[in-house]
All heavy atoms as a GROMACS GRO file, in nm:
protein
  616
    1ILE      N    1   1.591   3.748  -6.514
    1ILE     CA    2   1.579   3.814  -6.394
    1ILE      C    3   1.661   3.776  -6.287
    1ILE      O    4   1.720   3.852  -6.206
    1ILE     CB    5   1.420   3.800  -6.350
    1ILE    CG1    6   1.334   3.867  -6.455
    1ILE    CG2    7   1.404   3.851  -6.210
    1ILE    CD1    8   1.190   3.844  -6.415
    2ILE      N    9   1.696   3.643  -6.284
    2ILE     CA   10   1.782   3.584  -6.182
    2ILE      C   11   1.922   3.642  -6.194
    2ILE      O   12   1.992   3.681  -6.095
    2ILE     CB   13   1.785   3.428  -6.186
    2ILE    CG1   14   1.640   3.371  -6.146
    2ILE    CG2   15   1.895   3.372  -6.095
    2ILE    CD1   16   1.624   3.230  -6.166
    3SER      N   17   1.968   3.651  -6.330
    3SER     CA   18   2.103   3.708  -6.346
    3SER      C   19   2.103   3.854  -6.306
    3SER      O   20   2.209   3.899  -6.252
    3SER     CB   21   2.136   3.692  -6.492
    3SER     OG   22   2.155   3.556  -6.528
    4SER      N   23   2.009   3.923  -6.334
    4SER     CA   24   1.993   4.075  -6.291
    4SER      C   25   1.999   4.079  -6.139
    4SER      O   26   2.068   4.179  -6.098
    4SER     CB   27   1.866   4.137  -6.355
    4SER     OG   28   1.864   4.130  -6.487
    5CYS      N   29   1.932   4.003  -6.071
    5CYS     CA   30   1.945   4.011  -5.927
    5CYS      C   31   2.095   3.985  -5.888
    5CYS      O   32   2.136   4.046  -5.798
    5CYS     CB   33   1.849   3.900  -5.861
    5CYS     SG   34   1.679   3.939  -5.886
    6GLY      N   35   2.146   3.877  -5.948
    6GLY     CA   36   2.289   3.849  -5.910
    6GLY      C   37   2.390   3.969  -5.946
    6GLY      O   38   2.476   4.003  -5.867
    7ASN      N   39   2.366   4.029  -6.064
    7ASN     CA   40   2.439   4.147  -6.095
    7ASN      C   41   2.432   4.260  -6.003
    7ASN      O   42   2.519   4.346  -5.988
    7ASN     CB   43   2.415   4.191  -6.240
    7ASN     CG   44   2.467   4.086  -6.342
    7ASN    OD1   45   2.562   4.004  -6.305
    7ASN    ND2   46   2.407   4.078  -6.458
    8ALA      N   47   2.301   4.265  -5.941
    8ALA     CA   48   2.284   4.388  -5.846
    8ALA      C   49   2.316   4.354  -5.702
    8ALA      O   50   2.290   4.420  -5.613
    8ALA     CB   51   2.131   4.412  -5.864
    9GLY      N   52   2.380   4.231  -5.687
    9GLY     CA   53   2.413   4.185  -5.550
    9GLY      C   54   2.304   4.140  -5.466
    9GLY      O   55   2.315   4.135  -5.340
   10GLN      N   56   2.189   4.111  -5.525
   10GLN     CA   57   2.070   4.067  -5.448
   10GLN      C   58   2.059   3.915  -5.473
   10GLN      O   59   1.961   3.860  -5.522
   10GLN     CB   60   1.943   4.134  -5.515
   10GLN     CG   61   1.947   4.284  -5.486
   10GLN     CD   62   1.826   4.350  -5.534
   10GLN    OE1   63   1.718   4.288  -5.565
   10GLN    NE2   64   1.818   4.477  -5.535
   11TRP      N   65   2.156   3.847  -5.417
   11TRP     CA   66   2.164   3.694  -5.424
   11TRP      C   67   2.041   3.631  -5.355
   11TRP      O   68   1.989   3.536  -5.405
   11TRP     CB   69   2.291   3.645  -5.368
   11TRP     CG   70   2.309   3.665  -5.221
   11TRP    CD1   71   2.358   3.778  -5.160
   11TRP    CD2   72   2.274   3.571  -5.113
   11TRP    NE1   73   2.360   3.763  -5.021
   11TRP    CE2   74   2.304   3.639  -4.996
   11TRP    CE3   75   2.212   3.451  -5.106
   11TRP    CZ2   76   2.285   3.577  -4.869
   11TRP    CZ3   77   2.186   3.387  -4.993
   11TRP    CH2   78   2.226   3.452  -4.863
   12GLU      N   79   1.995   3.689  -5.242
   12GLU     CA   80   1.872   3.625  -5.181
   12GLU      C   81   1.754   3.631  -5.260
   12GLU      O   82   1.679   3.535  -5.262
   12GLU     CB   83   1.850   3.702  -5.035
   12GLU     CG   84   1.965   3.688  -4.943
   12GLU     CD   85   1.956   3.775  -4.824
   12GLU    OE1   86   1.935   3.893  -4.842
   12GLU    OE2   87   1.965   3.722  -4.715
   13ARG      N   88   1.727   3.744  -5.328
   13ARG     CA   89   1.615   3.753  -5.422
   13ARG      C   90   1.633   3.655  -5.534
   13ARG      O   91   1.534   3.599  -5.583
   13ARG     CB   92   1.611   3.894  -5.481
   13ARG     CG   93   1.493   3.913  -5.574
   13ARG     CD   94   1.353   3.898  -5.504
   13ARG     NE   95   1.254   3.908  -5.606
   13ARG     CZ   96   1.146   3.832  -5.618
   13ARG    NH1   97   1.130   3.730  -5.532
   13ARG    NH2   98   1.066   3.848  -5.704
   14ALA      N   99   1.756   3.640  -5.590
   14ALA     CA  100   1.780   3.534  -5.696
   14ALA      C  101   1.732   3.402  -5.644
   14ALA      O  102   1.677   3.330  -5.721
   14ALA     CB  103   1.926   3.550  -5.739
   15LEU      N  104   1.774   3.370  -5.519
   15LEU     CA  105   1.734   3.233  -5.473
   15LEU      C  106   1.583   3.220  -5.453
   15LEU      O  107   1.525   3.109  -5.477
   15LEU     CB  108   1.798   3.201  -5.340
   15LEU     CG  109   1.959   3.196  -5.353
   15LEU    CD1  110   2.019   3.167  -5.207
   15LEU    CD2  111   2.008   3.104  -5.450
   16GLU      N  112   1.515   3.324  -5.414
   16GLU     CA  113   1.377   3.327  -5.399
   16GLU      C  114   1.302   3.298  -5.527
   16GLU      O  115   1.178   3.241  -5.520
   16GLU     CB  116   1.332   3.467  -5.338
   16GLU     CG  117   1.369   3.489  -5.202
   16GLU     CD  118   1.338   3.626  -5.154
   16GLU    OE1  119   1.287   3.716  -5.231
   16GLU    OE2  120   1.370   3.657  -5.039
   17LEU      N  121   1.352   3.328  -5.640
   17LEU     CA  122   1.290   3.309  -5.766
   17LEU      C  123   1.271   3.165  -5.798
   17LEU      O  124   1.183   3.125  -5.876
   17LEU     CB  125   1.366   3.389  -5.876
   17LEU     CG  126   1.340   3.536  -5.865
   17LEU    CD1  127   1.438   3.609  -5.959
   17LEU    CD2  128   1.202   3.585  -5.883
   18LEU      N  129   1.364   3.080  -5.751
   18LEU     CA  130   1.356   2.928  -5.798
   18LEU      C  131   1.233   2.867  -5.741
   18LEU      O  132   1.160   2.810  -5.815
   18LEU     CB  133   1.472   2.858  -5.751
   18LEU     CG  134   1.616   2.907  -5.821
   18LEU    CD1  135   1.718   2.831  -5.753
   18LEU    CD2  136   1.605   2.892  -5.968
   19PRO      N  137   1.201   2.882  -5.605
   19PRO     CA  138   1.073   2.811  -5.566
   19PRO      C  139   0.950   2.888  -5.620
   19PRO      O  140   0.849   2.825  -5.633
   19PRO     CB  141   1.081   2.832  -5.408
   19PRO     CG  142   1.192   2.917  -5.384
   19PRO     CD  143   1.287   2.925  -5.499
   20GLN      N  144   0.960   3.019  -5.640
   20GLN     CA  145   0.851   3.087  -5.703
   20GLN      C  146   0.825   3.040  -5.836
   20GLN      O  147   0.712   3.024  -5.874
   20GLN     CB  148   0.881   3.246  -5.699
   20GLN     CG  149   0.765   3.327  -5.751
   20GLN     CD  150   0.803   3.476  -5.744
   20GLN    OE1  151   0.900   3.516  -5.682
   20GLN    NE2  152   0.725   3.556  -5.815
   21MET      N  153   0.914   3.001  -5.919
   21MET     CA  154   0.899   2.950  -6.049
   21MET      C  155   0.826   2.813  -6.036
   21MET      O  156   0.722   2.788  -6.115
   21MET     CB  157   1.036   2.932  -6.125
   21MET     CG  158   1.101   3.052  -6.169
   21MET     SD  159   1.259   3.032  -6.239
   21MET     CE  160   1.214   2.942  -6.390
   22ARG      N  161   0.875   2.728  -5.944
   22ARG     CA  162   0.803   2.603  -5.924
   22ARG      C  163   0.657   2.615  -5.887
   22ARG      O  164   0.579   2.545  -5.945
   22ARG     CB  165   0.880   2.519  -5.825
   22ARG     CG  166   1.007   2.452  -5.884
   22ARG     CD  167   1.071   2.351  -5.779
   22ARG     NE  168   1.135   2.413  -5.659
   22ARG     CZ  169   1.240   2.480  -5.656
   22ARG    NH1  170   1.317   2.472  -5.768
   22ARG    NH2  171   1.287   2.524  -5.552
   23LYS      N  172   0.638   2.712  -5.804
   23LYS     CA  173   0.493   2.751  -5.761
   23LYS      C  174   0.404   2.779  -5.877
   23LYS      O  175   0.289   2.747  -5.882
   23LYS     CB  176   0.503   2.851  -5.651
   23LYS     CG  177   0.365   2.886  -5.602
   23LYS     CD  178   0.378   2.996  -5.492
   23LYS     CE  179   0.245   3.030  -5.442
   23LYS     NZ  180   0.243   3.146  -5.340
   24GLU      N  181   0.477   2.849  -5.974
   24GLU     CA  182   0.394   2.892  -6.096
   24GLU      C  183   0.388   2.773  -6.200
   24GLU      O  184   0.333   2.800  -6.306
   24GLU     CB  185   0.465   3.019  -6.141
   24GLU     CG  186   0.459   3.138  -6.062
   24GLU     CD  187   0.316   3.192  -6.037
   24GLU    OE1  188   0.232   3.183  -6.121
   24GLU    OE2  189   0.293   3.242  -5.924
   25GLY      N  190   0.443   2.667  -6.170
   25GLY     CA  191   0.451   2.553  -6.260
   25GLY      C  192   0.559   2.556  -6.368
   25GLY      O  193   0.553   2.487  -6.467
   26ILE      N  194   0.665   2.634  -6.337
   26ILE     CA  195   0.782   2.650  -6.430
   26ILE      C  196   0.895   2.597  -6.354
   26ILE      O  197   0.965   2.651  -6.276
   26ILE     CB  198   0.801   2.798  -6.468
   26ILE    CG1  199   0.686   2.855  -6.526
   26ILE    CG2  200   0.919   2.804  -6.566
   26ILE    CD1  201   0.681   3.010  -6.532
   27PRO      N  202   0.928   2.470  -6.389
   27PRO     CA  203   1.050   2.407  -6.319
   27PRO      C  204   1.185   2.473  -6.365
   27PRO      O  205   1.205   2.488  -6.487
   27PRO     CB  206   1.044   2.252  -6.367
   27PRO     CG  207   0.962   2.253  -6.487
   27PRO     CD  208   0.871   2.373  -6.477
   28PRO      N  209   1.256   2.521  -6.274
   28PRO     CA  210   1.391   2.588  -6.311
   28PRO      C  211   1.468   2.487  -6.380
   28PRO      O  212   1.490   2.372  -6.343
   28PRO     CB  213   1.459   2.629  -6.180
   28PRO     CG  214   1.326   2.627  -6.084
   28PRO     CD  215   1.238   2.517  -6.129
   29ASN      N  216   1.550   2.530  -6.492
   29ASN     CA  217   1.628   2.451  -6.559
   29ASN      C  218   1.783   2.476  -6.525
   29ASN      O  219   1.805   2.554  -6.430
   29ASN     CB  220   1.615   2.460  -6.718
   29ASN     CG  221   1.632   2.592  -6.756
   29ASN    OD1  222   1.697   2.683  -6.698
   29ASN    ND2  223   1.576   2.632  -6.874
   30GLU      N  224   1.876   2.415  -6.596
   30GLU     CA  225   2.011   2.441  -6.567
   30GLU      C  226   2.070   2.584  -6.584
   30GLU      O  227   2.148   2.635  -6.507
   30GLU     CB  228   2.106   2.353  -6.640
   30GLU     CG  229   2.112   2.374  -6.795
   30GLU     CD  230   1.992   2.292  -6.867
   30GLU    OE1  231   1.898   2.256  -6.812
   30GLU    OE2  232   2.026   2.262  -6.981
   31PHE      N  233   1.988   2.657  -6.662
   31PHE     CA  234   2.025   2.796  -6.690
   31PHE      C  235   1.986   2.884  -6.571
   31PHE      O  236   2.049   2.979  -6.526
   31PHE     CB  237   1.971   2.849  -6.821
   31PHE     CG  238   2.023   2.761  -6.936
   31PHE    CD1  239   1.936   2.676  -7.002
   31PHE    CD2  240   2.145   2.786  -6.988
   31PHE    CE1  241   1.986   2.602  -7.103
   31PHE    CE2  242   2.206   2.712  -7.092
   31PHE     CZ  243   2.119   2.619  -7.157
   32CYS      N  244   1.860   2.853  -6.513
   32CYS     CA  245   1.818   2.922  -6.400
   32CYS      C  246   1.901   2.900  -6.278
   32CYS      O  247   1.934   2.987  -6.208
   32CYS     CB  248   1.662   2.884  -6.374
   32CYS     SG  249   1.550   2.919  -6.501
   33TYR      N  250   1.936   2.770  -6.263
   33TYR     CA  251   2.024   2.731  -6.151
   33TYR      C  252   2.154   2.800  -6.164
   33TYR      O  253   2.222   2.839  -6.063
   33TYR     CB  254   2.027   2.575  -6.122
   33TYR     CG  255   1.921   2.519  -6.052
   33TYR    CD1  256   1.804   2.470  -6.104
   33TYR    CD2  257   1.934   2.519  -5.913
   33TYR    CE1  258   1.703   2.404  -6.030
   33TYR    CE2  259   1.826   2.472  -5.825
   33TYR     CZ  260   1.714   2.412  -5.894
   33TYR     OH  261   1.616   2.349  -5.820
   34GLY      N  262   2.204   2.800  -6.287
   34GLY     CA  263   2.337   2.850  -6.307
   34GLY      C  264   2.346   3.006  -6.277
   34GLY      O  265   2.438   3.042  -6.220
   35ALA      N  266   2.234   3.070  -6.308
   35ALA     CA  267   2.233   3.216  -6.282
   35ALA      C  268   2.229   3.235  -6.126
   35ALA      O  269   2.282   3.329  -6.081
   35ALA     CB  270   2.112   3.270  -6.347
   36ALA      N  271   2.156   3.151  -6.063
   36ALA     CA  272   2.138   3.152  -5.912
   36ALA      C  273   2.274   3.123  -5.850
   36ALA      O  274   2.318   3.193  -5.755
   36ALA     CB  275   2.036   3.072  -5.866
   37ILE      N  276   2.340   3.023  -5.908
   37ILE     CA  277   2.476   2.994  -5.844
   37ILE      C  278   2.572   3.100  -5.867
   37ILE      O  279   2.652   3.139  -5.772
   37ILE     CB  280   2.528   2.851  -5.900
   37ILE    CG1  281   2.439   2.740  -5.845
   37ILE    CG2  282   2.669   2.832  -5.867
   37ILE    CD1  283   2.456   2.610  -5.916
   38SER      N  284   2.567   3.167  -5.986
   38SER     CA  285   2.647   3.276  -6.017
   38SER      C  286   2.620   3.390  -5.922
   38SER      O  287   2.711   3.467  -5.880
   38SER     CB  288   2.628   3.317  -6.162
   38SER     OG  289   2.714   3.421  -6.192
   39ALA      N  290   2.493   3.410  -5.891
   39ALA     CA  291   2.452   3.524  -5.796
   39ALA      C  292   2.520   3.492  -5.665
   39ALA      O  293   2.571   3.590  -5.590
   39ALA     CB  294   2.299   3.531  -5.787
   40CYS      N  295   2.525   3.371  -5.613
   40CYS     CA  296   2.583   3.333  -5.492
   40CYS      C  297   2.732   3.356  -5.495
   40CYS      O  298   2.804   3.415  -5.405
   40CYS     CB  299   2.553   3.187  -5.460
   40CYS     SG  300   2.382   3.149  -5.416
   41GLN      N  301   2.794   3.326  -5.615
   41GLN     CA  302   2.941   3.336  -5.624
   41GLN      C  303   2.973   3.486  -5.619
   41GLN      O  304   3.073   3.525  -5.549
   41GLN     CB  305   2.980   3.272  -5.769
   41GLN     CG  306   3.118   3.286  -5.799
   41GLN     CD  307   3.143   3.413  -5.897
   41GLN    OE1  308   3.060   3.438  -5.983
   41GLN    NE2  309   3.248   3.476  -5.876
   42LYS      N  310   2.897   3.561  -5.682
   42LYS     CA  311   2.933   3.716  -5.686
   42LYS      C  312   2.915   3.773  -5.556
   42LYS      O  313   2.984   3.874  -5.523
   42LYS     CB  314   2.835   3.787  -5.785
   42LYS     CG  315   2.866   3.752  -5.927
   42LYS     CD  316   2.771   3.811  -6.021
   42LYS     CE  317   2.790   3.763  -6.169
   42LYS     NZ  318   2.695   3.811  -6.266
   43SER      N  319   2.843   3.718  -5.453
   43SER     CA  320   2.829   3.772  -5.330
   43SER      C  321   2.914   3.696  -5.224
   43SER      O  322   2.894   3.721  -5.112
   43SER     CB  323   2.680   3.763  -5.291
   43SER     OG  324   2.601   3.864  -5.375
   44GLY      N  325   2.993   3.591  -5.277
   44GLY     CA  326   3.069   3.520  -5.182
   44GLY      C  327   2.997   3.423  -5.105
   44GLY      O  328   3.046   3.377  -4.982
   45LYS      N  329   2.876   3.379  -5.141
   45LYS     CA  330   2.798   3.272  -5.067
   45LYS      C  331   2.822   3.142  -5.113
   45LYS      O  332   2.732   3.076  -5.175
   45LYS     CB  333   2.650   3.315  -5.073
   45LYS     CG  334   2.622   3.458  -5.034
   45LYS     CD  335   2.653   3.470  -4.876
   45LYS     CE  336   2.623   3.603  -4.828
   45LYS     NZ  337   2.657   3.621  -4.687
   46TRP      N  338   2.940   3.090  -5.091
   46TRP     CA  339   2.974   2.960  -5.147
   46TRP      C  340   2.893   2.839  -5.091
   46TRP      O  341   2.863   2.746  -5.176
   46TRP     CB  342   3.123   2.928  -5.127
   46TRP     CG  343   3.163   2.919  -4.982
   46TRP    CD1  344   3.199   3.020  -4.893
   46TRP    CD2  345   3.159   2.791  -4.905
   46TRP    NE1  346   3.229   2.973  -4.768
   46TRP    CE2  347   3.203   2.820  -4.774
   46TRP    CE3  348   3.143   2.651  -4.935
   46TRP    CZ2  349   3.221   2.729  -4.669
   46TRP    CZ3  350   3.156   2.557  -4.835
   46TRP    CH2  351   3.191   2.602  -4.707
   47GLU      N  352   2.851   2.857  -4.972
   47GLU     CA  353   2.764   2.748  -4.912
   47GLU      C  354   2.625   2.740  -4.990
   47GLU      O  355   2.577   2.622  -5.015
   47GLU     CB  356   2.727   2.775  -4.761
   47GLU     CG  357   2.856   2.779  -4.679
   47GLU     CD  358   2.901   2.925  -4.647
   47GLU    OE1  359   2.866   3.011  -4.729
   47GLU    OE2  360   2.957   2.942  -4.541
   48CYS      N  361   2.573   2.855  -5.019
   48CYS     CA  362   2.452   2.854  -5.100
   48CYS      C  363   2.472   2.803  -5.235
   48CYS      O  364   2.378   2.730  -5.284
   48CYS     CB  365   2.395   2.995  -5.109
   48CYS     SG  366   2.339   3.056  -4.941
   49ALA      N  367   2.586   2.831  -5.299
   49ALA     CA  368   2.610   2.775  -5.431
   49ALA      C  369   2.613   2.615  -5.428
   49ALA      O  370   2.556   2.556  -5.517
   49ALA     CB  371   2.744   2.827  -5.484
   50LEU      N  372   2.687   2.570  -5.335
   50LEU     CA  373   2.696   2.426  -5.314
   50LEU      C  374   2.561   2.360  -5.283
   50LEU      O  375   2.532   2.254  -5.333
   50LEU     CB  376   2.795   2.386  -5.211
   50LEU     CG  377   2.939   2.420  -5.249
   50LEU    CD1  378   3.034   2.367  -5.148
   50LEU    CD2  379   2.980   2.359  -5.395
   51LYS      N  380   2.470   2.425  -5.212
   51LYS     CA  381   2.349   2.380  -5.182
   51LYS      C  382   2.257   2.375  -5.303
   51LYS      O  383   2.177   2.279  -5.315
   51LYS     CB  384   2.283   2.473  -5.071
   51LYS     CG  385   2.148   2.421  -5.019
   51LYS     CD  386   2.098   2.506  -4.902
   51LYS     CE  387   1.968   2.449  -4.857
   51LYS     NZ  388   1.916   2.534  -4.745
   52LEU      N  389   2.272   2.470  -5.388
   52LEU     CA  390   2.199   2.477  -5.520
   52LEU      C  391   2.246   2.367  -5.599
   52LEU      O  392   2.165   2.300  -5.672
   52LEU     CB  393   2.211   2.606  -5.584
   52LEU     CG  394   2.128   2.723  -5.520
   52LEU    CD1  395   2.170   2.860  -5.585
   52LEU    CD2  396   1.984   2.702  -5.530
   53LEU      N  397   2.371   2.330  -5.609
   53LEU     CA  398   2.426   2.220  -5.683
   53LEU      C  399   2.367   2.092  -5.635
   53LEU      O  400   2.330   2.008  -5.710
   53LEU     CB  401   2.583   2.225  -5.673
   53LEU     CG  402   2.654   2.146  -5.781
   53LEU    CD1  403   2.625   2.203  -5.915
   53LEU    CD2  404   2.807   2.152  -5.750
   54GLU      N  405   2.365   2.082  -5.510
   54GLU     CA  406   2.304   1.966  -5.441
   54GLU      C  407   2.155   1.949  -5.481
   54GLU      O  408   2.106   1.842  -5.514
   54GLU     CB  409   2.318   1.961  -5.284
   54GLU     CG  410   2.264   1.833  -5.219
   54GLU     CD  411   2.294   1.849  -5.073
   54GLU    OE1  412   2.391   1.899  -5.030
   54GLU    OE2  413   2.209   1.794  -4.999
   55GLU      N  414   2.084   2.063  -5.476
   55GLU     CA  415   1.944   2.058  -5.508
   55GLU      C  416   1.921   2.016  -5.646
   55GLU      O  417   1.821   1.945  -5.687
   55GLU     CB  418   1.882   2.202  -5.484
   55GLU     CG  419   1.740   2.216  -5.508
   55GLU     CD  420   1.675   2.353  -5.484
   55GLU    OE1  421   1.709   2.410  -5.374
   55GLU    OE2  422   1.614   2.411  -5.570
   56MET      N  423   2.003   2.054  -5.742
   56MET     CA  424   2.002   2.019  -5.887
   56MET      C  425   2.010   1.866  -5.891
   56MET      O  426   1.941   1.810  -5.973
   56MET     CB  427   2.107   2.081  -5.964
   56MET     CG  428   2.103   2.229  -5.982
   56MET     SD  429   2.229   2.301  -6.085
   56MET     CE  430   2.192   2.250  -6.245
   57ASN      N  431   2.096   1.800  -5.820
   57ASN     CA  432   2.113   1.657  -5.805
   57ASN      C  433   1.979   1.596  -5.767
   57ASN      O  434   1.931   1.495  -5.828
   57ASN     CB  435   2.221   1.612  -5.716
   57ASN     CG  436   2.360   1.636  -5.783
   57ASN    OD1  437   2.378   1.628  -5.909
   57ASN    ND2  438   2.468   1.654  -5.713
   58GLU      N  439   1.922   1.653  -5.653
   58GLU     CA  440   1.800   1.596  -5.587
   58GLU      C  441   1.686   1.605  -5.696
   58GLU      O  442   1.606   1.517  -5.700
   58GLU     CB  443   1.768   1.665  -5.472
   58GLU     CG  444   1.857   1.633  -5.354
   58GLU     CD  445   1.848   1.736  -5.237
   58GLU    OE1  446   1.759   1.821  -5.238
   58GLU    OE2  447   1.926   1.720  -5.143
   59ARG      N  448   1.685   1.712  -5.772
   59ARG     CA  449   1.578   1.742  -5.873
   59ARG      C  450   1.602   1.689  -6.009
   59ARG      O  451   1.523   1.715  -6.098
   59ARG     CB  452   1.534   1.888  -5.862
   59ARG     CG  453   1.481   1.929  -5.739
   59ARG     CD  454   1.441   2.077  -5.746
   59ARG     NE  455   1.387   2.128  -5.618
   59ARG     CZ  456   1.260   2.121  -5.578
   59ARG    NH1  457   1.175   2.060  -5.655
   59ARG    NH2  458   1.226   2.168  -5.457
   60ASN      N  459   1.714   1.617  -6.025
   60ASN     CA  460   1.756   1.565  -6.158
   60ASN      C  461   1.763   1.670  -6.258
   60ASN      O  462   1.719   1.650  -6.375
   60ASN     CB  463   1.661   1.449  -6.196
   60ASN     CG  464   1.676   1.333  -6.104
   60ASN    OD1  465   1.785   1.290  -6.068
   60ASN    ND2  466   1.564   1.278  -6.058
   61VAL      N  467   1.808   1.790  -6.228
   61VAL     CA  468   1.838   1.894  -6.325
   61VAL      C  469   1.973   1.879  -6.374
   61VAL      O  470   2.066   1.864  -6.306
   61VAL     CB  471   1.819   2.032  -6.254
   61VAL    CG1  472   1.848   2.144  -6.360
   61VAL    CG2  473   1.687   2.052  -6.192
   62PRO      N  474   1.989   1.874  -6.518
   62PRO     CA  475   2.120   1.853  -6.569
   62PRO      C  476   2.203   1.974  -6.542
   62PRO      O  477   2.155   2.085  -6.526
   62PRO     CB  478   2.085   1.840  -6.726
   62PRO     CG  479   1.961   1.904  -6.737
   62PRO     CD  480   1.876   1.885  -6.619
   63LYS      N  481   2.330   1.945  -6.534
   63LYS     CA  482   2.436   2.051  -6.504
   63LYS      C  483   2.526   2.070  -6.633
   63LYS      O  484   2.536   1.981  -6.712
   63LYS     CB  485   2.534   2.018  -6.387
   63LYS     CG  486   2.449   2.014  -6.254
   63LYS     CD  487   2.512   1.934  -6.152
   63LYS     CE  488   2.484   1.789  -6.132
   63LYS     NZ  489   2.350   1.739  -6.167
   64ASN      N  490   2.564   2.197  -6.653
   64ASN     CA  491   2.646   2.224  -6.765
   64ASN      C  492   2.760   2.297  -6.715
   64ASN      O  493   2.792   2.312  -6.599
   64ASN     CB  494   2.559   2.317  -6.868
   64ASN     CG  495   2.515   2.451  -6.801
   64ASN    OD1  496   2.571   2.496  -6.703
   64ASN    ND2  497   2.407   2.510  -6.855
   65ASN      N  498   2.868   2.329  -6.803
   65ASN     CA  499   2.992   2.386  -6.769
   65ASN      C  500   2.967   2.518  -6.690
   65ASN      O  501   3.053   2.548  -6.596
   65ASN     CB  502   3.071   2.410  -6.889
   65ASN     CG  503   3.134   2.283  -6.949
   65ASN    OD1  504   3.137   2.182  -6.889
   65ASN    ND2  505   3.167   2.286  -7.072
   66PHE      N  506   2.880   2.600  -6.730
   66PHE     CA  507   2.850   2.726  -6.654
   66PHE      C  508   2.810   2.698  -6.512
   66PHE      O  509   2.870   2.772  -6.423
   66PHE     CB  510   2.739   2.807  -6.726
   66PHE     CG  511   2.716   2.934  -6.661
   66PHE    CD1  512   2.800   3.048  -6.682
   66PHE    CD2  513   2.602   2.944  -6.572
   66PHE    CE1  514   2.768   3.163  -6.619
   66PHE    CE2  515   2.582   3.069  -6.500
   66PHE     CZ  516   2.665   3.169  -6.528
   67VAL      N  517   2.742   2.599  -6.487
   67VAL     CA  518   2.692   2.568  -6.353
   67VAL      C  519   2.826   2.518  -6.270
   67VAL      O  520   2.850   2.578  -6.159
   67VAL     CB  521   2.593   2.455  -6.352
   67VAL    CG1  522   2.574   2.403  -6.201
   67VAL    CG2  523   2.465   2.501  -6.404
   68TYR      N  524   2.902   2.429  -6.319
   68TYR     CA  525   3.025   2.394  -6.259
   68TYR      C  526   3.121   2.502  -6.228
   68TYR      O  527   3.178   2.511  -6.126
   68TYR     CB  528   3.082   2.270  -6.331
   68TYR     CG  529   3.013   2.136  -6.312
   68TYR    CD1  530   2.960   2.078  -6.429
   68TYR    CD2  531   2.987   2.090  -6.187
   68TYR    CE1  532   2.888   1.950  -6.412
   68TYR    CE2  533   2.914   1.970  -6.175
   68TYR     CZ  534   2.871   1.900  -6.291
   68TYR     OH  535   2.799   1.786  -6.280
   69ASN      N  536   3.132   2.577  -6.336
   69ASN     CA  537   3.243   2.684  -6.326
   69ASN      C  538   3.190   2.793  -6.213
   69ASN      O  539   3.276   2.838  -6.138
   69ASN     CB  540   3.258   2.760  -6.462
   69ASN     CG  541   3.344   2.686  -6.563
   69ASN    OD1  542   3.420   2.603  -6.515
   69ASN    ND2  543   3.320   2.701  -6.677
   70ALA      N  544   3.058   2.829  -6.216
   70ALA     CA  545   3.020   2.917  -6.115
   70ALA      C  546   3.031   2.869  -5.977
   70ALA      O  547   3.073   2.940  -5.878
   70ALA     CB  548   2.869   2.958  -6.139
   71ALA      N  549   2.996   2.730  -5.950
   71ALA     CA  550   3.027   2.668  -5.817
   71ALA      C  551   3.171   2.669  -5.787
   71ALA      O  552   3.207   2.700  -5.665
   71ALA     CB  553   2.958   2.532  -5.825
   72ILE      N  554   3.255   2.638  -5.874
   72ILE     CA  555   3.402   2.635  -5.845
   72ILE      C  556   3.449   2.772  -5.811
   72ILE      O  557   3.526   2.788  -5.719
   72ILE     CB  558   3.473   2.570  -5.969
   72ILE    CG1  559   3.443   2.424  -5.980
   72ILE    CG2  560   3.634   2.602  -5.954
   72ILE    CD1  561   3.486   2.355  -6.107
   73SER      N  562   3.396   2.875  -5.885
   73SER     CA  563   3.439   3.011  -5.865
   73SER      C  564   3.385   3.051  -5.719
   73SER      O  565   3.462   3.128  -5.648
   73SER     CB  566   3.383   3.100  -5.970
   73SER     OG  567   3.446   3.078  -6.095
   74ALA      N  568   3.272   3.016  -5.690
   74ALA     CA  569   3.224   3.055  -5.555
   74ALA      C  570   3.309   3.001  -5.448
   74ALA      O  571   3.343   3.063  -5.338
   74ALA     CB  572   3.080   2.999  -5.535
   75CYS      N  573   3.352   2.871  -5.457
   75CYS     CA  574   3.442   2.812  -5.363
   75CYS      C  575   3.584   2.879  -5.356
   75CYS      O  576   3.644   2.891  -5.261
   75CYS     CB  577   3.454   2.660  -5.378
   75CYS     SG  578   3.295   2.566  -5.359
   76ALA      N  579   3.619   2.908  -5.478
   76ALA     CA  580   3.765   2.970  -5.494
   76ALA      C  581   3.759   3.109  -5.417
   76ALA      O  582   3.863   3.147  -5.371
   76ALA     CB  583   3.794   2.988  -5.636
   77LYS      N  584   3.652   3.174  -5.411
   77LYS     CA  585   3.641   3.310  -5.346
   77LYS      C  586   3.674   3.292  -5.205
   77LYS      O  587   3.713   3.400  -5.142
   77LYS     CB  588   3.513   3.375  -5.379
   77LYS     CG  589   3.496   3.458  -5.505
   77LYS     CD  590   3.388   3.546  -5.514
   77LYS     CE  591   3.419   3.657  -5.600
   77LYS     NZ  592   3.324   3.768  -5.585
   78VAL      N  593   3.651   3.186  -5.143
   78VAL     CA  594   3.672   3.164  -5.003
   78VAL      C  595   3.813   3.196  -4.974
   78VAL      O  596   3.842   3.263  -4.871
   78VAL     CB  597   3.626   3.026  -4.953
   78VAL    CG1  598   3.667   3.000  -4.813
   78VAL    CG2  599   3.475   3.007  -4.981
   79GLY      N  600   3.903   3.147  -5.052
   79GLY     CA  601   4.041   3.163  -5.026
   79GLY      C  602   4.109   3.301  -5.054
   79GLY      O  603   4.203   3.339  -5.010
   80GLU      N  604   4.013   3.377  -5.120
   80GLU     CA  605   4.061   3.511  -5.165
   80GLU      C  606   4.042   3.613  -5.052
   80GLU      O  607   4.099   3.719  -5.052
   80GLU     CB  608   3.989   3.566  -5.290
   80GLU     CG  609   4.027   3.483  -5.415
   80GLU     CD  610   3.945   3.526  -5.538
   80GLU    OE1  611   3.875   3.622  -5.527
   80GLU    OE2  612   3.969   3.460  -5.634
   81GLY      N  613   3.949   3.582  -4.967
   81GLY     CA  614   3.899   3.677  -4.862
   81GLY      C  615   4.002   3.690  -4.757
   81GLY      O  616   4.053   3.760  -4.691
   0.00000   0.00000   0.00000
């Protein structure tokens, strides 16, 4: 669902799903965060992408290559605009 939101340009909705998951007792994993960071990247919201990366550190969520690549891509888009 998070990826679908990102593909539809609804990055805010994608971000809303993470705390909603926690509220339901489902801790978001690296794949959920990766999809949310990718949603931010697709919408040019690099600050949100980095904030999510920081949140992953705070919550001790492991990071994978997809997460790092999405965050790097989000920051790279800043220079393209």
